[in-house]
TIVOPA-526587 format. One record per residue: residue number from 1; residue in one letter; z, y negated, x negated of N, C-alpha, C in turn. Coordinates in steps of 0.001 Angstrom, whole numbers. Atoms other than C-alpha are relative to their C-alpha. Layout:
pos  code  nZ  nY  nX  caZ  caY  caX  cZ  cY  cX
NUM  a  Z  Y  X  Z  Y  X  Z  Y  X .
...
// end
This chain:
pos  code  nZ  nY  nX  caZ  caY  caX  cZ  cY  cX
1  m  -2341  -332  762  -243731  15433  118382  -47  -482  -1421 .
2  g  -370  -490  833  -243730  13832  115512  968  -176  -1259 .
3  n  -1574  537  812  -240810  13216  112489  1070  -197  1320 .
4  i  -1417  316  -448  -237016  13043  113643  -42  -833  -1357 .
5  r  59  1240  84  -236555  9823  111861  1685  -455  -137 .
6  f  -1284  351  273  -233314  8355  110750  249  -900  -1319 .
7  r  -367  312  438  -231786  5339  109183  1408  277  -140 .
8  a  -1887  -158  432  -227638  5164  107846  701  -1408  -562 .
9  w  -1530  1306  76  -224879  2699  107459  921  742  -888 .
10  d  -773  -435  769  -223678  3036  104304  1962  -748  169 .
11  n  -1185  1344  -371  -219675  1748  105083  554  -540  -528 .
12  i  -1175  689  1578  -218121  1388  101770  -710  -927  -317 .
13  h  547  991  508  -221236  -921  100757  -296  -972  926 .
14  n  596  1005  -596  -221890  -2233  104079  -1544  -750  251 .
15  e  1229  522  -189  -225397  -1975  104040  -1059  758  709 .
16  m  1436  -1224  -673  -228424  -187  105896  -967  293  -861 .
17  f  647  -1152  1018  -230508  2676  104563  -1363  491  865 .
18  f  1145  -226  -652  -233917  3084  106308  -629  1555  -285 .
19  d  138  -1598  14  -234417  6633  104987  624  1005  -333 .
20  a  -1214  -40  -326  -231883  8715  105899  -237  1628  379 .
21  l  533  -1077  -50  -231511  12227  105738  1161  1021  46 .
22  h  -1508  -1014  747  -228580  15010  107082  317  1364  -179 .
23  g  -850  -1786  711  -226701  17680  104647  -222  900  960 .
24  f  -638  -1238  81  -226174  20851  105684  1594  -501  -398 .
25  n  -1271  208  105  -223095  20293  104494  1012  -1213  1005 .
26  g  -735  894  -740  -222378  17300  107208  -176  -1203  -971 .
27  g  278  1748  793  -223438  14795  104764  -1075  -1169  169 .
28  i  1602  1097  -115  -225656  11361  104711  -201  328  -1060 .
29  f  1210  330  958  -228531  11434  102471  -736  -1325  -104 .
30  v  1797  1343  -272  -230864  7811  101921  -624  529  -1533 .
31  d  1365  556  709  -233146  7128  99361  447  -779  -111 .
32  t  -10  631  926  -232484  5674  96471  -1450  -208  -675 .
33  e  343  91  849  -234183  4383  93319  263  1676  -688 .
34  d  118  -791  880  -233293  7254  91512  483  1179  1057 .
35  g  -437  -1972  -973  -233392  10344  94207  833  -696  689 .
36  y  -308  6  -1246  -231782  10684  97456  2030  453  -1039 .
37  e  -2202  503  314  -227213  9752  97232  -53  238  1195 .
38  e  -1057  -291  -1196  -224951  10822  99719  1160  -767  -218 .
39  v  -1217  733  -16  -222760  8157  100988  843  565  1401 .
40  g  -1601  -301  -1266  -220044  8053  103595  -536  -886  1337 .
41  g  -424  1070  -666  -220962  6200  106843  -616  917  1002 .
42  i  770  -214  -1931  -223591  6561  110564  -1113  809  -748 .
43  l  1480  -153  -75  -226486  8153  110704  -791  -488  1679 .
44  m  1023  406  -1923  -229012  6534  113782  -501  930  190 .
45  q  1584  702  -245  -231989  7703  114955  -1127  -520  676 .
46  y  1535  472  -714  -235239  6850  115318  6  300  2022 .
47  t  496  463  -1599  -236064  6262  119364  -770  1035  260 .
48  g  1709  -745  -319  -239921  7163  118656  -424  -1078  1046 .
49  l  733  1583  -922  -240414  3190  120941  -23  -1169  -1019 .
50  k  -204  1424  941  -240994  453  119012  154  -1673  1512 .
51  d  -484  1616  -638  -239543  -3882  120495  -1846  241  813 .
52  k  238  846  -725  -242288  -5867  122064  -753  -614  -1297 .
53  n  494  262  1299  -242455  -6582  118087  -500  173  -596 .
54  n  722  -814  449  -244043  -3611  116896  1437  392  -494 .
55  r  -777  253  898  -240537  -3399  115397  623  1891  533 .
56  k  -1144  -1028  -680  -238711  668  115149  1208  25  691 .
57  i  -1726  513  -577  -235667  1153  117706  411  1020  -826 .
58  f  -928  -1534  -58  -232798  3580  117103  1294  -472  255 .
59  c  -1343  -231  -850  -229667  4440  118255  681  -1193  -1136 .
60  g  -1003  1932  1038  -227268  1368  117249  -1093  -1601  192 .
61  d  1622  1145  -136  -230180  -1225  117819  692  -432  975 .
62  i  -240  1153  -769  -228529  -4158  119640  -2218  -632  787 .
63  v  523  721  -550  -231265  -5127  122161  -378  -958  1129 .
64  q  -797  1265  -713  -231994  -7838  123937  -1659  173  1676 .
65  d  688  -493  -632  -233826  -7260  127568  -1139  -1608  -264 .
66  g  355  1138  279  -236983  -9519  127192  -896  -802  1545 .
67  w  -79  1364  -1580  -237072  -10997  131594  1278  -665  -148 .
68  d  -1012  1091  -544  -233750  -11850  131606  958  61  -1633 .
69  k  -657  -173  1127  -232403  -13050  128106  1346  514  -25 .
70  d  -2038  28  -77  -228205  -12632  129553  -24  1488  -212 .
71  n  -783  -1127  -300  -228692  -9166  129595  -400  1233  -1252 .
72  i  -145  -196  1354  -227954  -7699  125795  423  1244  197 .
73  g  -642  -975  393  -227427  -4176  125351  -225  1086  -1317 .
74  e  129  -1609  1266  -226854  -765  122708  -794  972  167 .
75  v  781  -871  -611  -229455  1346  122555  1214  1700  -485 .
76  t  -1070  -1235  121  -227344  5175  122881  -419  1316  564 .
77  f  -37  -993  -478  -227998  8604  123121  1129  724  897 .
78  e  -1170  -1170  -836  -226764  10106  126552  -1159  634  1084 .
79  d  613  69  -518  -227616  12208  128236  -1391  1312  356 .
80  g  1998  -768  91  -230945  13799  126811  -502  -973  -582 .
81  s  1116  1076  456  -232177  10537  126679  446  -1192  -789 .
82  f  -206  1106  929  -232258  7486  124465  243  -1170  1292 .
83  s  -774  556  -1114  -230145  4866  127014  -90  -1397  -995 .
84  l  311  1383  1042  -230550  1575  126766  1462  -1030  1414 .
85  g  -1095  364  -675  -227061  -374  128337  -685  -1192  587 .
86  i  672  1358  -567  -228375  -3707  129740  823  -600  1793 .
87  g  -870  313  -1517  -225579  -4467  132336  -202  803  1470 .
88  y  124  -897  -269  -226781  -1127  133809  -468  1300  -764 .
89  v  790  -1197  840  -227825  1617  132116  -1172  544  394 .
90  e  1460  187  -1199  -231601  2193  132357  -240  1404  -1065 .
91  c  489  -1129  1135  -233295  5026  130413  -1148  -1335  -961 .
92  l  526  1139  726  -234661  2989  126773  -1495  125  803 .
93  l  2032  -603  59  -238954  4626  127479  -380  -892  1470 .
94  v  439  409  -673  -238907  2732  130835  284  -2056  -1 .
95  q  -360  1307  617  -237578  -1123  129001  -842  -459  -1210 .
96  a  390  -464  1536  -238808  -97  125395  -566  -1415  -70 .
97  e  1303  1420  375  -241851  -2537  125111  369  -1258  367 .
98  d  -959  1893  -535  -240143  -5674  126634  978  -506  -317 .
99  c  -1855  1242  149  -236744  -5751  124819  -735  -152  -1510 .
100  e  124  1071  1521  -236545  -7420  121265  1373  643  -1123 .
101  i  -1185  461  424  -233995  -6446  119194  -208  -341  -467 .
102  i  -413  1756  980  -231799  -9007  117703  972  352  -832 .
103  g  -623  -258  719  -229558  -7255  116066  411  2150  -58 .
104  n  -485  -1360  672  -227275  -3574  115055  1534  49  530 .
105  i  -829  360  84  -223969  -2536  115751  734  -242  -912 .
106  h  -399  334  1570  -222764  -2368  112290  -106  -1825  -739 .
107  e  269  1542  358  -223879  -6069  111349  638  -583  1092 .
108  n  94  73  -637  -223904  -7043  114104  1127  -261  1864 .
109  p  -1685  -678  -927  -220625  -6251  116338  -146  -1628  1051 .
110  e  4  783  -126  -220781  -9795  117485  -612  -408  1585 .
111  l  499  -181  -1232  -223801  -9974  120269  166  1303  1125 .
112  l  -221  -766  -675  -222364  -7378  122222  1786  -857  619 .
113  k  -1202  526  -893  -219195  -9698  123863  -210  -991  419 .
// end
């Protein structure tokens, strides 16, 4: 099993950081040119899976079903596993290689409406 990876959405600057750490004090730290810097935001865990375009899938990603383009859902962590809500909740492991990331809930919330 690989390292647990996170990315973070910075609520203040409306920016996604792809190398983030959860600090002991509960803070979120992101890698910047000047070293790690604490930001106010939301931490999202990497699922360990990739979509059909070989892009890493994180919680909070919005993905489209590869078989039915009308099925769009958000990647979440529920009941001990990563899930994909696309009309119904399904284990992401089953669908990952057929799905395509089309956005995320912070930059593209309109995709879920």
